[in-house]
PDBQT receptor file of N, H, CA, C and O in Angstrom, charges set to zero:
ATOM      1  N   MET A   1       2.118  -0.194   4.190  1.00  0.00    +0.000 N 
ATOM      2  CA  MET A   1       1.348   0.207   2.710  1.00  0.00    +0.000 C 
ATOM      3  C   MET A   1       1.909  -1.414   2.238  1.00  0.00    +0.000 C 
ATOM      4  O   MET A   1       2.977  -1.870   2.647  1.00  0.00    +0.000 OA
ATOM      5  N   ALA A   2       0.886  -2.235   1.220  1.00  0.00    +0.000 N 
ATOM      6  H   ALA A   2       0.019  -1.865   0.887  1.00  0.00    +0.000 HD
ATOM      7  CA  ALA A   2       0.991  -3.129   0.489  1.00  0.00    +0.000 C 
ATOM      8  C   ALA A   2       1.832  -2.906  -0.505  1.00  0.00    +0.000 C 
ATOM      9  O   ALA A   2       1.863  -1.764  -0.963  1.00  0.00    +0.000 OA
ATOM     10  N   ASP A   3       2.577  -3.781  -0.984  1.00  0.00    +0.000 N 
ATOM     11  H   ASP A   3       2.552  -4.709  -0.611  1.00  0.00    +0.000 HD
ATOM     12  CA  ASP A   3       3.402  -3.824  -2.541  1.00  0.00    +0.000 C 
ATOM     13  C   ASP A   3       3.024  -4.537  -3.437  1.00  0.00    +0.000 C 
ATOM     14  O   ASP A   3       2.461  -5.585  -3.119  1.00  0.00    +0.000 OA
ATOM     15  N   MET A   4       3.184  -4.248  -4.693  1.00  0.00    +0.000 N 
ATOM     16  H   MET A   4       3.640  -3.397  -4.951  1.00  0.00    +0.000 HD
ATOM     17  CA  MET A   4       2.939  -5.237  -5.859  1.00  0.00    +0.000 C 
ATOM     18  C   MET A   4       4.145  -5.619  -6.597  1.00  0.00    +0.000 C 
ATOM     19  O   MET A   4       4.877  -4.638  -6.736  1.00  0.00    +0.000 OA
ATOM     20  N   GLY A   5       4.609  -6.665  -7.109  1.00  0.00    +0.000 N 
ATOM     21  H   GLY A   5       4.015  -7.461  -6.996  1.00  0.00    +0.000 HD
ATOM     22  CA  GLY A   5       5.537  -6.858  -8.095  1.00  0.00    +0.000 C 
ATOM     23  C   GLY A   5       5.263  -6.429  -9.394  1.00  0.00    +0.000 C 
ATOM     24  O   GLY A   5       4.173  -5.930  -9.675  1.00  0.00    +0.000 OA
ATOM     25  N   THR A   6       6.093  -6.567 -10.152  1.00  0.00    +0.000 N 
ATOM     26  H   THR A   6       6.979  -6.972  -9.924  1.00  0.00    +0.000 HD
ATOM     27  CA  THR A   6       5.874  -6.286 -11.692  1.00  0.00    +0.000 C 
ATOM     28  C   THR A   6       5.236  -6.962 -12.400  1.00  0.00    +0.000 C 
ATOM     29  O   THR A   6       5.145  -6.667 -13.591  1.00  0.00    +0.000 OA
ATOM     30  N   LYS A   7       4.568  -8.135 -11.848  1.00  0.00    +0.000 N 
ATOM     31  H   LYS A   7       4.642  -8.374 -10.880  1.00  0.00    +0.000 HD
ATOM     32  CA  LYS A   7       3.718  -8.966 -12.743  1.00  0.00    +0.000 C 
ATOM     33  C   LYS A   7       2.449  -8.071 -12.428  1.00  0.00    +0.000 C 
ATOM     34  O   LYS A   7       1.744  -7.547 -13.290  1.00  0.00    +0.000 OA
ATOM     35  N   GLU A   8       2.262  -7.976 -11.010  1.00  0.00    +0.000 N 
ATOM     36  H   GLU A   8       2.835  -8.402 -10.310  1.00  0.00    +0.000 HD
ATOM     37  CA  GLU A   8       0.591  -7.346 -10.798  1.00  0.00    +0.000 C 
ATOM     38  C   GLU A   8       0.498  -5.893 -11.401  1.00  0.00    +0.000 C 
ATOM     39  O   GLU A   8      -0.610  -5.467 -11.729  1.00  0.00    +0.000 OA
ATOM     40  N   ALA A   9       1.705  -5.065 -11.570  1.00  0.00    +0.000 N 
ATOM     41  H   ALA A   9       2.605  -5.411 -11.304  1.00  0.00    +0.000 HD
ATOM     42  CA  ALA A   9       1.887  -3.702 -12.297  1.00  0.00    +0.000 C 
ATOM     43  C   ALA A   9       1.410  -3.961 -13.247  1.00  0.00    +0.000 C 
ATOM     44  O   ALA A   9       0.308  -3.487 -13.524  1.00  0.00    +0.000 OA
ATOM     45  N   SER A  10       2.031  -4.759 -14.044  1.00  0.00    +0.000 N 
ATOM     46  H   SER A  10       2.927  -5.143 -13.819  1.00  0.00    +0.000 HD
ATOM     47  CA  SER A  10       1.903  -4.865 -15.613  1.00  0.00    +0.000 C 
ATOM     48  C   SER A  10       0.585  -5.327 -16.148  1.00  0.00    +0.000 C 
ATOM     49  O   SER A  10       0.265  -5.065 -17.308  1.00  0.00    +0.000 OA
ATOM     50  N   GLU A  11      -0.231  -6.041 -15.303  1.00  0.00    +0.000 N 
ATOM     51  H   GLU A  11       0.029  -6.254 -14.361  1.00  0.00    +0.000 HD
ATOM     52  CA  GLU A  11      -1.570  -6.619 -15.095  1.00  0.00    +0.000 C 
ATOM     53  C   GLU A  11      -2.279  -5.447 -15.245  1.00  0.00    +0.000 C 
ATOM     54  O   GLU A  11      -2.910  -5.250 -16.283  1.00  0.00    +0.000 OA
ATOM     55  N   LYS A  12      -2.259  -4.573 -14.270  1.00  0.00    +0.000 N 
ATOM     56  H   LYS A  12      -1.746  -4.733 -13.426  1.00  0.00    +0.000 HD
ATOM     57  CA  LYS A  12      -3.007  -3.431 -13.591  1.00  0.00    +0.000 C 
ATOM     58  C   LYS A  12      -2.890  -2.199 -14.844  1.00  0.00    +0.000 C 
ATOM     59  O   LYS A  12      -3.874  -1.767 -15.445  1.00  0.00    +0.000 OA
ATOM     60  N   TRP A  13      -1.613  -1.796 -15.059  1.00  0.00    +0.000 N 
ATOM     61  H   TRP A  13      -0.814  -2.148 -14.571  1.00  0.00    +0.000 HD
ATOM     62  CA  TRP A  13      -1.518  -0.926 -16.203  1.00  0.00    +0.000 C 
ATOM     63  C   TRP A  13      -1.160  -1.084 -17.752  1.00  0.00    +0.000 C 
ATOM     64  O   TRP A  13      -0.901  -0.325 -18.686  1.00  0.00    +0.000 OA
ATOM     65  N   GLY A  14      -1.270  -2.356 -17.560  1.00  0.00    +0.000 N 
ATOM     66  H   GLY A  14      -1.480  -2.972 -16.802  1.00  0.00    +0.000 HD
ATOM     67  CA  GLY A  14      -1.294  -2.872 -19.039  1.00  0.00    +0.000 C 
ATOM     68  C   GLY A  14      -0.010  -2.643 -20.102  1.00  0.00    +0.000 C 
ATOM     69  O   GLY A  14      -0.165  -2.421 -21.303  1.00  0.00    +0.000 OA
ATOM     70  N   TYR A  15       1.383  -2.748 -19.368  1.00  0.00    +0.000 N 
ATOM     71  H   TYR A  15       1.508  -2.929 -18.392  1.00  0.00    +0.000 HD
ATOM     72  CA  TYR A  15       2.520  -2.943 -20.083  1.00  0.00    +0.000 C 
ATOM     73  C   TYR A  15       3.412  -4.012 -19.695  1.00  0.00    +0.000 C 
ATOM     74  O   TYR A  15       3.127  -4.485 -18.594  1.00  0.00    +0.000 OA
ATOM     75  N   SER A  16       4.418  -4.538 -20.277  1.00  0.00    +0.000 N 
ATOM     76  H   SER A  16       4.650  -4.154 -21.171  1.00  0.00    +0.000 HD
ATOM     77  CA  SER A  16       5.037  -5.689 -20.181  1.00  0.00    +0.000 C 
ATOM     78  C   SER A  16       5.752  -5.767 -18.699  1.00  0.00    +0.000 C 
ATOM     79  O   SER A  16       6.063  -4.735 -18.105  1.00  0.00    +0.000 OA
ATOM     80  N   GLN A  17       5.956  -6.901 -18.224  1.00  0.00    +0.000 N 
ATOM     81  H   GLN A  17       5.704  -7.740 -18.707  1.00  0.00    +0.000 HD
ATOM     82  CA  GLN A  17       6.672  -6.708 -16.909  1.00  0.00    +0.000 C 
ATOM     83  C   GLN A  17       8.300  -6.028 -17.053  1.00  0.00    +0.000 C 
ATOM     84  O   GLN A  17       8.910  -5.259 -16.309  1.00  0.00    +0.000 OA
ATOM     85  N   ALA A  18       8.620  -6.578 -18.143  1.00  0.00    +0.000 N 
ATOM     86  H   ALA A  18       8.125  -7.202 -18.747  1.00  0.00    +0.000 HD
ATOM     87  CA  ALA A  18      10.074  -5.717 -18.838  1.00  0.00    +0.000 C 
ATOM     88  C   ALA A  18      10.217  -4.376 -18.751  1.00  0.00    +0.000 C 
ATOM     89  O   ALA A  18      11.260  -3.818 -18.409  1.00  0.00    +0.000 OA
ATOM     90  N   THR A  19       8.998  -3.728 -19.109  1.00  0.00    +0.000 N 
ATOM     91  H   THR A  19       8.151  -4.181 -19.386  1.00  0.00    +0.000 HD
ATOM     92  CA  THR A  19       8.750  -2.190 -19.062  1.00  0.00    +0.000 C 
ATOM     93  C   THR A  19       8.662  -1.681 -17.639  1.00  0.00    +0.000 C 
ATOM     94  O   THR A  19       9.275  -0.671 -17.296  1.00  0.00    +0.000 OA
ATOM     95  N   ILE A  20       7.946  -2.337 -16.861  1.00  0.00    +0.000 N 
ATOM     96  H   ILE A  20       7.448  -3.158 -17.140  1.00  0.00    +0.000 HD
ATOM     97  CA  ILE A  20       7.868  -1.956 -15.596  1.00  0.00    +0.000 C 
ATOM     98  C   ILE A  20       9.240  -2.062 -14.788  1.00  0.00    +0.000 C 
ATOM     99  O   ILE A  20       9.733  -1.150 -14.125  1.00  0.00    +0.000 OA
ATOM    100  N   SER A  21       9.726  -3.245 -14.950  1.00  0.00    +0.000 N 
ATOM    101  H   SER A  21       9.325  -3.986 -15.488  1.00  0.00    +0.000 HD
ATOM    102  CA  SER A  21      11.161  -3.354 -14.248  1.00  0.00    +0.000 C 
ATOM    103  C   SER A  21      11.784  -2.132 -14.941  1.00  0.00    +0.000 C 
ATOM    104  O   SER A  21      12.134  -1.292 -14.113  1.00  0.00    +0.000 OA
ATOM    105  N   LYS A  22      12.017  -1.796 -16.176  1.00  0.00    +0.000 N 
ATOM    106  H   LYS A  22      11.733  -2.479 -16.849  1.00  0.00    +0.000 HD
ATOM    107  CA  LYS A  22      12.887  -0.544 -16.679  1.00  0.00    +0.000 C 
ATOM    108  C   LYS A  22      12.476   0.728 -15.950  1.00  0.00    +0.000 C 
ATOM    109  O   LYS A  22      13.290   1.529 -15.491  1.00  0.00    +0.000 OA
ATOM    110  N   TRP A  23      10.929   0.876 -15.866  1.00  0.00    +0.000 N 
ATOM    111  H   TRP A  23      10.268   0.225 -16.239  1.00  0.00    +0.000 HD
ATOM    112  CA  TRP A  23      10.677   1.963 -15.205  1.00  0.00    +0.000 C 
ATOM    113  C   TRP A  23      11.358   2.017 -13.787  1.00  0.00    +0.000 C 
ATOM    114  O   TRP A  23      12.052   2.974 -13.443  1.00  0.00    +0.000 OA
ATOM    115  N   CYS A  24      11.132   1.011 -13.049  1.00  0.00    +0.000 N 
ATOM    116  H   CYS A  24      10.568   0.234 -13.328  1.00  0.00    +0.000 HD
ATOM    117  CA  CYS A  24      11.681   0.999 -11.500  1.00  0.00    +0.000 C 
ATOM    118  C   CYS A  24      13.166   1.083 -11.772  1.00  0.00    +0.000 C 
ATOM    119  O   CYS A  24      13.531   2.054 -11.109  1.00  0.00    +0.000 OA
ATOM    120  N   ARG A  25      14.002   0.681 -12.272  1.00  0.00    +0.000 N 
ATOM    121  H   ARG A  25      13.706  -0.107 -12.811  1.00  0.00    +0.000 HD
ATOM    122  CA  ARG A  25      15.567   0.986 -12.617  1.00  0.00    +0.000 C 
ATOM    123  C   ARG A  25      15.924   2.534 -13.001  1.00  0.00    +0.000 C 
ATOM    124  O   ARG A  25      16.921   3.216 -12.768  1.00  0.00    +0.000 OA
ATOM    125  N   GLU A  26      14.778   2.791 -13.643  1.00  0.00    +0.000 N 
ATOM    126  H   GLU A  26      13.968   2.237 -13.833  1.00  0.00    +0.000 HD
ATOM    127  CA  GLU A  26      15.120   4.402 -14.073  1.00  0.00    +0.000 C 
ATOM    128  C   GLU A  26      14.611   5.365 -13.113  1.00  0.00    +0.000 C 
ATOM    129  O   GLU A  26      14.786   6.578 -13.226  1.00  0.00    +0.000 OA
ATOM    130  N   GLY A  27      13.859   4.700 -11.988  1.00  0.00    +0.000 N 
ATOM    131  H   GLY A  27      13.716   3.715 -11.896  1.00  0.00    +0.000 HD
ATOM    132  CA  GLY A  27      13.275   5.693 -11.111  1.00  0.00    +0.000 C 
ATOM    133  C   GLY A  27      12.175   6.417 -11.583  1.00  0.00    +0.000 C 
ATOM    134  O   GLY A  27      11.926   7.523 -11.104  1.00  0.00    +0.000 OA
ATOM    135  N   LEU A  28      11.497   5.931 -12.455  1.00  0.00    +0.000 N 
ATOM    136  H   LEU A  28      11.700   5.032 -12.845  1.00  0.00    +0.000 HD
ATOM    137  CA  LEU A  28      10.155   6.382 -12.835  1.00  0.00    +0.000 C 
ATOM    138  C   LEU A  28       8.895   6.040 -11.962  1.00  0.00    +0.000 C 
ATOM    139  O   LEU A  28       7.905   6.761 -12.089  1.00  0.00    +0.000 OA
ATOM    140  N   ILE A  29       8.872   5.104 -11.181  1.00  0.00    +0.000 N 
ATOM    141  H   ILE A  29       9.677   4.519 -11.078  1.00  0.00    +0.000 HD
ATOM    142  CA  ILE A  29       8.037   4.571  -9.940  1.00  0.00    +0.000 C 
ATOM    143  C   ILE A  29       8.525   5.164  -8.944  1.00  0.00    +0.000 C 
ATOM    144  O   ILE A  29       9.638   4.825  -8.542  1.00  0.00    +0.000 OA
ATOM    145  N   PRO A  30       7.734   6.290  -8.249  1.00  0.00    +0.000 N 
ATOM    146  CA  PRO A  30       8.478   6.598  -6.920  1.00  0.00    +0.000 C 
ATOM    147  C   PRO A  30       8.286   5.489  -5.862  1.00  0.00    +0.000 C 
ATOM    148  O   PRO A  30       7.317   4.732  -5.935  1.00  0.00    +0.000 OA
ATOM    149  N   ASN A  31       9.226   5.389  -4.859  1.00  0.00    +0.000 N 
ATOM    150  H   ASN A  31      10.012   6.003  -4.800  1.00  0.00    +0.000 HD
ATOM    151  CA  ASN A  31       9.267   4.315  -3.670  1.00  0.00    +0.000 C 
ATOM    152  C   ASN A  31       9.382   3.068  -4.221  1.00  0.00    +0.000 C 
ATOM    153  O   ASN A  31       9.353   2.107  -3.452  1.00  0.00    +0.000 OA
ATOM    154  N   ALA A  32       9.500   2.897  -5.332  1.00  0.00    +0.000 N 
ATOM    155  H   ALA A  32       9.524   3.678  -5.957  1.00  0.00    +0.000 HD
ATOM    156  CA  ALA A  32       9.738   1.109  -5.653  1.00  0.00    +0.000 C 
ATOM    157  C   ALA A  32      11.277   0.908  -5.390  1.00  0.00    +0.000 C 
ATOM    158  O   ALA A  32      12.140   1.696  -5.776  1.00  0.00    +0.000 OA
ATOM    159  N   THR A  33      11.511  -0.263  -4.673  1.00  0.00    +0.000 N 
ATOM    160  H   THR A  33      10.810  -0.903  -4.359  1.00  0.00    +0.000 HD
ATOM    161  CA  THR A  33      12.513  -0.854  -4.080  1.00  0.00    +0.000 C 
ATOM    162  C   THR A  33      12.747  -2.247  -4.636  1.00  0.00    +0.000 C 
ATOM    163  O   THR A  33      11.995  -2.782  -5.451  1.00  0.00    +0.000 OA
ATOM    164  N   GLN A  34      13.972  -2.855  -4.075  1.00  0.00    +0.000 N 
ATOM    165  H   GLN A  34      14.582  -2.421  -3.412  1.00  0.00    +0.000 HD
ATOM    166  CA  GLN A  34      14.575  -4.131  -4.324  1.00  0.00    +0.000 C 
ATOM    167  C   GLN A  34      15.168  -4.464  -2.919  1.00  0.00    +0.000 C 
ATOM    168  O   GLN A  34      15.916  -3.718  -2.287  1.00  0.00    +0.000 OA
ATOM    169  N   ASP A  35      14.805  -5.475  -2.592  1.00  0.00    +0.000 N 
ATOM    170  H   ASP A  35      14.198  -6.081  -3.105  1.00  0.00    +0.000 HD
ATOM    171  CA  ASP A  35      16.113  -6.015  -1.455  1.00  0.00    +0.000 C 
ATOM    172  C   ASP A  35      17.577  -5.915  -1.729  1.00  0.00    +0.000 C 
ATOM    173  O   ASP A  35      18.376  -5.413  -0.939  1.00  0.00    +0.000 OA
ATOM    174  N   LYS A  36      17.881  -6.415  -2.879  1.00  0.00    +0.000 N 
ATOM    175  H   LYS A  36      17.231  -6.823  -3.521  1.00  0.00    +0.000 HD
ATOM    176  CA  LYS A  36      19.270  -6.573  -3.456  1.00  0.00    +0.000 C 
ATOM    177  C   LYS A  36      19.105  -6.283  -4.783  1.00  0.00    +0.000 C 
ATOM    178  O   LYS A  36      17.983  -6.307  -5.290  1.00  0.00    +0.000 OA
ATOM    179  N   PRO A  37      20.458  -5.911  -5.636  1.00  0.00    +0.000 N 
ATOM    180  CA  PRO A  37      20.069  -6.062  -6.843  1.00  0.00    +0.000 C 
ATOM    181  C   PRO A  37      20.006  -7.347  -7.497  1.00  0.00    +0.000 C 
ATOM    182  O   PRO A  37      20.775  -8.272  -7.234  1.00  0.00    +0.000 OA
ATOM    183  N   ASN A  38      18.855  -7.403  -8.560  1.00  0.00    +0.000 N 
ATOM    184  H   ASN A  38      18.230  -6.652  -8.773  1.00  0.00    +0.000 HD
ATOM    185  CA  ASN A  38      18.563  -8.392  -9.515  1.00  0.00    +0.000 C 
ATOM    186  C   ASN A  38      17.458  -9.188  -8.716  1.00  0.00    +0.000 C 
ATOM    187  O   ASN A  38      17.071 -10.210  -9.283  1.00  0.00    +0.000 OA
ATOM    188  N   SER A  39      16.909  -8.907  -7.552  1.00  0.00    +0.000 N 
ATOM    189  H   SER A  39      17.223  -8.076  -7.091  1.00  0.00    +0.000 HD
ATOM    190  CA  SER A  39      15.630  -9.380  -6.709  1.00  0.00    +0.000 C 
ATOM    191  C   SER A  39      14.440  -8.711  -7.493  1.00  0.00    +0.000 C 
ATOM    192  O   SER A  39      14.523  -7.873  -8.391  1.00  0.00    +0.000 OA
ATOM    193  N   PRO A  40      13.510  -9.178  -7.039  1.00  0.00    +0.000 N 
ATOM    194  CA  PRO A  40      12.245  -8.330  -7.362  1.00  0.00    +0.000 C 
ATOM    195  C   PRO A  40      11.646  -7.481  -6.863  1.00  0.00    +0.000 C 
ATOM    196  O   PRO A  40      11.447  -7.499  -5.648  1.00  0.00    +0.000 OA
ATOM    197  N   TRP A  41      11.231  -6.594  -7.577  1.00  0.00    +0.000 N 
ATOM    198  H   TRP A  41      11.392  -6.580  -8.564  1.00  0.00    +0.000 HD
ATOM    199  CA  TRP A  41      10.569  -5.158  -7.216  1.00  0.00    +0.000 C 
ATOM    200  C   TRP A  41       9.544  -5.021  -6.336  1.00  0.00    +0.000 C 
ATOM    201  O   TRP A  41       8.535  -5.681  -6.584  1.00  0.00    +0.000 OA
ATOM    202  N   HIS A  42       9.547  -4.306  -5.337  1.00  0.00    +0.000 N 
ATOM    203  H   HIS A  42      10.366  -3.769  -5.136  1.00  0.00    +0.000 HD
ATOM    204  CA  HIS A  42       8.452  -3.993  -4.654  1.00  0.00    +0.000 C 
ATOM    205  C   HIS A  42       7.651  -2.689  -4.953  1.00  0.00    +0.000 C 
ATOM    206  O   HIS A  42       8.199  -1.646  -4.597  1.00  0.00    +0.000 OA
ATOM    207  N   ILE A  43       6.476  -2.602  -5.533  1.00  0.00    +0.000 N 
ATOM    208  H   ILE A  43       6.031  -3.449  -5.822  1.00  0.00    +0.000 HD
ATOM    209  CA  ILE A  43       6.068  -1.506  -5.959  1.00  0.00    +0.000 C 
ATOM    210  C   ILE A  43       5.020  -1.205  -5.151  1.00  0.00    +0.000 C 
ATOM    211  O   ILE A  43       4.224  -2.111  -4.903  1.00  0.00    +0.000 OA
ATOM    212  N   PRO A  44       4.769   0.391  -4.466  1.00  0.00    +0.000 N 
ATOM    213  CA  PRO A  44       3.898   0.507  -3.765  1.00  0.00    +0.000 C 
ATOM    214  C   PRO A  44       2.391   0.469  -4.472  1.00  0.00    +0.000 C 
ATOM    215  O   PRO A  44       2.191   1.277  -5.379  1.00  0.00    +0.000 OA
ATOM    216  N   LYS A  45       1.179  -0.569  -4.031  1.00  0.00    +0.000 N 
ATOM    217  H   LYS A  45       1.341  -1.225  -3.294  1.00  0.00    +0.000 HD
ATOM    218  CA  LYS A  45       0.023  -0.465  -4.491  1.00  0.00    +0.000 C 
ATOM    219  C   LYS A  45      -0.597   0.810  -5.126  1.00  0.00    +0.000 C 
ATOM    220  O   LYS A  45      -1.220   0.827  -6.187  1.00  0.00    +0.000 OA
ATOM    221  N   ASP A  46      -0.361   1.778  -4.400  1.00  0.00    +0.000 N 
ATOM    222  H   ASP A  46       0.145   1.764  -3.538  1.00  0.00    +0.000 HD
ATOM    223  CA  ASP A  46      -1.166   2.885  -4.708  1.00  0.00    +0.000 C 
ATOM    224  C   ASP A  46      -0.417   3.892  -5.816  1.00  0.00    +0.000 C 
ATOM    225  O   ASP A  46      -0.898   5.004  -6.031  1.00  0.00    +0.000 OA
ATOM    226  N   SER A  47       0.897   3.395  -6.570  1.00  0.00    +0.000 N 
ATOM    227  H   SER A  47       1.288   2.491  -6.396  1.00  0.00    +0.000 HD
ATOM    228  CA  SER A  47       1.673   3.873  -7.190  1.00  0.00    +0.000 C 
ATOM    229  C   SER A  47       0.865   4.105  -8.750  1.00  0.00    +0.000 C 
ATOM    230  O   SER A  47       0.074   3.267  -9.183  1.00  0.00    +0.000 OA
ATOM    231  N   GLN A  48       1.184   5.284  -9.435  1.00  0.00    +0.000 N 
ATOM    232  H   GLN A  48       1.826   5.965  -9.084  1.00  0.00    +0.000 HD
ATOM    233  CA  GLN A  48       0.194   5.554 -10.504  1.00  0.00    +0.000 C 
ATOM    234  C   GLN A  48       1.482   5.192 -11.704  1.00  0.00    +0.000 C 
ATOM    235  O   GLN A  48       2.686   5.374 -11.522  1.00  0.00    +0.000 OA
ATOM    236  N   CYS A  49       0.849   4.656 -12.903  1.00  0.00    +0.000 N 
ATOM    237  H   CYS A  49      -0.129   4.508 -13.051  1.00  0.00    +0.000 HD
ATOM    238  CA  CYS A  49       1.493   4.264 -13.971  1.00  0.00    +0.000 C 
ATOM    239  C   CYS A  49       2.170   5.701 -14.618  1.00  0.00    +0.000 C 
ATOM    240  O   CYS A  49       1.610   6.769 -14.865  1.00  0.00    +0.000 OA
ATOM    241  N   PRO A  50       3.297   5.381 -14.754  1.00  0.00    +0.000 N 
ATOM    242  CA  PRO A  50       4.461   6.405 -15.339  1.00  0.00    +0.000 C 
ATOM    243  C   PRO A  50       3.867   7.046 -16.542  1.00  0.00    +0.000 C 
ATOM    244  O   PRO A  50       3.972   8.264 -16.685  1.00  0.00    +0.000 OA
ATOM    245  N   ARG A  51       3.368   6.450 -17.249  1.00  0.00    +0.000 N 
ATOM    246  H   ARG A  51       3.282   5.461 -17.133  1.00  0.00    +0.000 HD
ATOM    247  CA  ARG A  51       2.861   6.831 -18.544  1.00  0.00    +0.000 C 
ATOM    248  C   ARG A  51       1.627   7.634 -18.700  1.00  0.00    +0.000 C 
ATOM    249  O   ARG A  51       1.283   8.355 -19.637  1.00  0.00    +0.000 OA
ATOM    250  N   LYS A  52       0.922   7.305 -17.374  1.00  0.00    +0.000 N 
ATOM    251  H   LYS A  52       1.202   6.720 -16.614  1.00  0.00    +0.000 HD
ATOM    252  CA  LYS A  52      -0.520   8.141 -17.534  1.00  0.00    +0.000 C 
ATOM    253  C   LYS A  52       0.114   9.331 -16.584  1.00  0.00    +0.000 C 
ATOM    254  O   LYS A  52      -0.584  10.307 -16.859  1.00  0.00    +0.000 OA
ATOM    255  N   ILE A  53       1.108   9.744 -15.584  1.00  0.00    +0.000 N 
ATOM    256  H   ILE A  53       1.675   8.951 -15.361  1.00  0.00    +0.000 HD
ATOM    257  CA  ILE A  53       1.371  10.560 -15.386  1.00  0.00    +0.000 C 
ATOM    258  C   ILE A  53       1.863  11.746 -16.178  1.00  0.00    +0.000 C 
ATOM    259  O   ILE A  53       1.591  12.935 -16.011  1.00  0.00    +0.000 OA
ATOM    260  N   LYS A  54       2.742  11.106 -17.187  1.00  0.00    +0.000 N 
ATOM    261  H   LYS A  54       2.964  10.140 -17.322  1.00  0.00    +0.000 HD
ATOM    262  CA  LYS A  54       3.281  12.072 -18.244  1.00  0.00    +0.000 C 
ATOM    263  C   LYS A  54       2.166  12.229 -19.102  1.00  0.00    +0.000 C 
ATOM    264  O   LYS A  54       2.429  13.179 -19.839  1.00  0.00    +0.000 OA
ATOM    265  N   GLY A  55       1.176  11.817 -19.341  1.00  0.00    +0.000 N 
ATOM    266  H   GLY A  55       0.963  11.045 -18.742  1.00  0.00    +0.000 HD
ATOM    267  CA  GLY A  55       0.287  11.912 -20.433  1.00  0.00    +0.000 C 
ATOM    268  C   GLY A  55       0.576  11.155 -21.567  1.00  0.00    +0.000 C 
ATOM    269  O   GLY A  55      -0.231  11.350 -22.476  1.00  0.00    +0.000 OA
ATOM    270  N   ALA A  56       1.434  10.380 -21.804  1.00  0.00    +0.000 N 
ATOM    271  H   ALA A  56       2.089  10.221 -21.065  1.00  0.00    +0.000 HD
ATOM    272  CA  ALA A  56       1.780   9.857 -23.013  1.00  0.00    +0.000 C 
ATOM    273  C   ALA A  56       1.059   8.690 -23.373  1.00  0.00    +0.000 C 
ATOM    274  O   ALA A  56       1.287   8.130 -24.445  1.00  0.00    +0.000 OA
TER     275      ALA A  56
């Protein structure tokens, strides 16, 4: 399965990269991973925006 980074997710979902990173850290994006702390996030391309899931 292909992954996207926070930049691609931010463009796709309409939120800032900082917000996407925060959601990853908080576990709001299932299966988002990092190779090591402070490295780029790997977000599955088929992930749904947490805001749309919660209906906010």
